[in-house]
N, C-alpha and C positions, 0 to 999 in steps of 0.2 A: 505551399509546400517549400521546405527548405532542406538543405543538405549540409553536412559537416565534412570539410576536407581535412583529412588527418595525415600528418607525417609521423609515423610510428617509430618504434625502436628506441625511444628515449625513456630512461628511468624517471619516474615522477617523485618529487620530493616537495615537502612544504607543510603548511598548516592552513586549515579551513575551519569554518564554524558550521555545525549541522543546522539545517533548516527545520522548520516546523513539519510535523508529521502529516503527510498527504492523507493517509487513511484515517486520521483523527479529525482533521479540519473539515473534510467533506461532509461527514454526518453532523458535525457541529453547525455547519451552515444551515442544514435542514432543520436541526433542533432549535435554532434561534427563532423560528417563527412560532414556537409553542407558546410564546408570550407576546403581549403587545408592548412590552417595555423594552428599553434599549439593551442590547447585548453587544459587548465589545470583545473581540477576539484579537489577541496580539500574537506575534511570532507566526503570522500567516505566511505560508510559502507562496511565492508568486509563480504559480504553475498554471498550465492551461486548464487543468481540471477545476481549479478554483474559479477561473473565469467562466467556465461552462455552468457551474452552479450559480454564479452571480447573474448569468443570463436568465436563469429561471426566476431569480428574485425580480428582475425587471418585468418579466412576463406576469408575475403574480401581483405586482404593484408594491413590492416591499421597498421601503426607503433604506438606502445603505450608502456608505462611503468607504472606499479603500484608499488609504493614504499610507504609503510605504508598506509596512507589514502589519498595519492595524486596520481591522475591519469593524465598522460600526453599523449595527443593524437595528432597525425599528420597524416591526411589522404591525403598525397601528391598524391598518386595514388591509385585507386581502381581497383583490377585486375579482379573482376567478379561482375555481377549484379544479380547473383543467390544465394539464400540461401537454402540449402537442408533441408529435413524433419528432419534429425538427429539433426540439430541445432534448428530449429523452434519449435519442439515438446517440448523442455525443458522449454520454457518460452513464455508467452503471448506477452510480449513487443518486441519480435523479429519482429512482424508485423510493428513496428514503423520505421524500416529501409526502408520501401517502398518509402516514400516521399523523403528522402535524396538521395536514389539511383536514383530516377527519375530525380532529379536536377543534380546529378553528372554524370549519365550514360545515361539518357534518357529512361531507361527501368529498370524494376525490376521484378524478378521472385522469388516468395517465396512458401513455403508450409504452410498449416494451422498451426496457432500457438497453443502451448500447454498452460500450466498454470493450476491453481487450478480448480477442478471440483466442482463448487458451484452453478451450474445452467447454463442456456443458457446465452451466452455472445456474443451478436450480433456484427457483423462487418459491418452492413448495413450503418451506418453513415460514416464510412471510405470510402466505395465504392461510396456513394452518393457525398461526398465532393470532392474526387479526380476527379470524373467525371465532376462535375460542374466547377472545376478549369482547365479542358481541357485535362485530362489524358484519355486514352483509358483503360477501366477496364474490365478484364475478371475474375469475381469472382470465377468461378468454377476452372479455371486453376491457380488462384492467380497470374495473369500476368498483369503488368501495363506498359503502354508505353506513352511517351510524344513526339509527332512528332516535337513539337516546345515548346518554353517556356510556362509554365503554366500561366494562366491569372486569375485576381481577379474575385470574384463572391460574391453574397449575399446569405449566407447559413443560413438555419434554421434547427437545430437538432430536431428530434422528441423525443429525450431524452438527458439529459445533461451528455453525455458520457465523462468521463475523458480522456480515451485513444484517442478517436476521436478528442476531442478538442486539445490535445497535437499534434496529428498527422497532423491535418489540419493547425495548427499554423506553423509547420515545412514546410508544402507544400506552405503556403501563403506568408511566409516571403521573398521568392525569386521569387514569381510570379509577373507578370507585372500588375500594377494597384493595386486597393484596394479590400481587402476581408473583409466582415463583417460576423462574426460567431454569430448568435443569439441563445439563449438558450444554451450558452456555459457553460461548467463546470468551477468552480472557486475555487476548492480546493487549499490548500496551495502549494501542489506540482505542480499544474498547473501554479499558480502564479510564483513559483520559476523558472520553465522552461521559462516562458515568460521573466522574468528578465534576465536570462542567454542569451536568444536570443537577447534581446535589447543590452546587453553588447557586443554582436558580431556585432552590427550595424543594427539589425532589428528595425522596427518602429511599435511597438504594443501598441495600446491604449486600455483603458478599463480594465486593469488588476485589479482583485478583483471585477469584475462585471460579469454579464451573457451576456454581449454583447462586443465582441472583434472587434476592427477595426485594420486591419493590412495593412499598406501601403508597398507594395513590394519594395525591394531594389535590386540593381544589383549584389551585392556580400556581403558576410559576412567575417569578420575578425576573427582572433584568440582572445581568452580572457582567463582570470582566474576568476573562479567563485567558491564560497564556497557553498556547498549543505546545505540547511537549515535542522534543526533537524527534527526528525520523530515524529510527534504528535501521531501517532498510537502506536508506541513503548512506548512512554511516558504514554499514557492512559492505555496500557496493564500492565505496571509495577505499576501504581497507583492502578489499580483494584486488582492486585496480592497482593500488600502490605495490602490493605484493607481486602481482603478475608481471609488472614492468621492472621488478628488481629495485624498487625505490623504498621510500619511507614516508610516513605521514603522521601528523597529529591532528585530531579532530576534537574541537571544543564543543561545549554545551551538550554533553551526553549524559545518560543515566545508567549507572553501572548495572543495575538489575535487569536491563534490557538485553544483556549480552552473555548470559550464562551459557546457553546452548551454542550460540554463535562462536563463543570462545573455544568450546570443546571441538568444534569443527575446524577452526583455524589451527588448533593444536594438532589435529589429525594430519594437517598439511605441513607439520613441522614448523609452524610459525608461532612466535611469542607476541602477545599483545600486552601492553602495560597500561594499567588504568589508574586514574585519580578519581576524585569524587565527581568531576564533571568533564573529564576528557579521556580519550583513548589514544594510544600511541603505538604505531607499528615501527619498531626500530629498523635502521638500515643494516645492510650486511647479512641478511638472512637468505638462505637458499631453500625454497620450498621443496619438500620431499614428503611423500606419502608414508605415514607410519602404519605398517601392517598390523592386522589384528593378531591376537595370540595364536601361535601355531603357524604363522605365515599366511593367514587367509587374507584375501583382498577385502579391504574395509568398504563399508557401504555408507553413503550419505543419503538419508531420506528425510522428507519433510513430514510435518504433522501439525495438529493444532497446538497452540501455545500451551506449555513452554517448549515444545519441540522446535526443530529447525524451521524457520519460516519458508513457505513455498516461494515467496518473492525473492529469496536469496539463492535459489537453485541455479538460475541462469548465470549470475555473476561468478558463482563458485565453479561452474563447469568451465568457464574460460580460464579461471585460475588453475584448474586441474590440467589444462593443456600446457601450462607453463611450469608444471611441477613434476619432478622426477617420481616415477612410480605409476601404479595402476589403482584406479578407484572406480567403484560402481555407484552410479546415481540412480535412486529410485524415487521418481516423482509420483506420489500416491494420489494427489488431489486433482490434477488437471491433465487430461489425456492429450492435450495439444501443446503443452508448454515446451516440450522437447523438440518440436519441429525445426526450430532455428538451428539445431546442431548440424543439419545438412549443409548450411552455409559455412559453419566452422570447419567441417570436413573439406569443403572446397578450398578453404584458406590454408589447409595443410594439417589440421588437427587429426590425431589418431583416435578416432571415435568409432565404436561398434554400437549400433542401435539394436538392442535386443527386442524391444517392442515399444509401443507408444509411451510406456511409463519408465523404461529402464535403458540406460546406456552405460557403456564401459569406456573410460578415458584412459589412455596410456600417454604419459608425458616423459620428457619434455619435447614439445614440437616447435619447430620454427615456422611461425605463421607467415603467410605471404599476403601482401596488400592486394585487396580486391574492392570493387564497388559492391556494397551490400545495401539492404533495405531493412529498416526497422519495422518488424511485424507487430510488436506490442511494447509496452513500457519497459519491462524487465529484459526481454530479449534484445530490445534496442540498445539498452545500456550495455548488455553483454557483448553485442557486436561492436559497439563503440570501444569497449575494452580491448577486444581482439584487434581492432584497427590500431590502437595505441601500442599494442605489443608487436605487431607485424612491422617488418622492415619495409620501408617504402611508403608510397602515398595511397591512401584508401579514401573512398567517398562513402559516407553513411547517408543514404537517401531517407526521406520520410522522417527527418530528425525531429519534427514537431511532435511526433509520438513520444519521444523521450522527454520533451518539455512538459508533457502532461504530468510527469511524476517527479522530475528532478529540477529543483529551483536553481536558476542562474548557473547552469551546467557549464556554459562556455567560460564564464568568469572564473569559476572554481578550478576548472582544468588548466586554465592559463596560469593561475596562481601556483599550481603544482608543476608548471614547466612544460605542459603539453603544447604541441605545435598544431594549431587548428584554425580553421577559418570557416565561417558560415556564409552560405550563398543561398539565394532564392532560386528555386527551380522554375 
């Protein structure tokens, strides 16, 4: 366990480079065992969740090396089809090994996956899709079996689940025939996984849409693929710089990943400037909420891509505490994501909790330094932001939770001028 000691109240300025996308690289690690040839992933973020996935590699007997930000994988042989609870409880994407193991071993036995506690996170779409593709599924025992090669199917998701879309893509690429996934997720990390699979010889059509058509192939080859940058990390640092009254330039970005995020920053009265591969938040801006037509309180709500990402709700709530005006946040996807706002209120934020999904924030509030605890990745980053906005010295306990999703966070914050120190509890 570790803690971050923060001395807040300092505007942050500077330039950083975005890291590889957490939510892209984790399914890519699972997908790499779909072939027995070498897969090379570059721009891999050095985060705890990557290490948890590599621990599963070791358990399965997969050969790999991680040198710098380059991961080399060769799954020539897989020595077991079972992944025990000690490994699966650490990370939710452990479940994404089920389909690759079905293809390689004909059977997969897992334990329930862990991950952030932000509300109910259903696995029903995974069970539904694997069953339709021909696997025998025992949801209670988390046991999956394929007596013969999986076959294509026409699937319709009752929700645009990111992990289910990723998982069923992995299952369909080596299935016999054609699979259609309707109401598929299309987030940047889903698209990046699809591009990686295509570079391995898969035949996936409809990338960047909500309908994926996947023509099954007989085998996949090795590949080298660069993980795209993490738009959630970029959005978090943009919100942090704005909340502290600073400025920031972030390199290695993709313009098309920020259309909706840009609209939300505009609603906060903030201008972002883009080049082909960077985004800049200029100095000298005072965040202020722009009211809707007729003077109505504006609403920030999340939704499936290309709507505002749910992972950005927590950082934007902290920015709202440092913004003049009133705004309503409507978290539609997870009923526990807003619970961290109780801590923000203790720090002096003016927040009204309407119900588990909606809060109203009135700013600007002077936050006070307090010891806080990181409950999940995004709320942890949000509380770290609050500590950097507060005057005085705060302690963010359970900081390793933030390390699960944010690469080299101590170094990047110091580059921006933050005053912090990490200690072991």
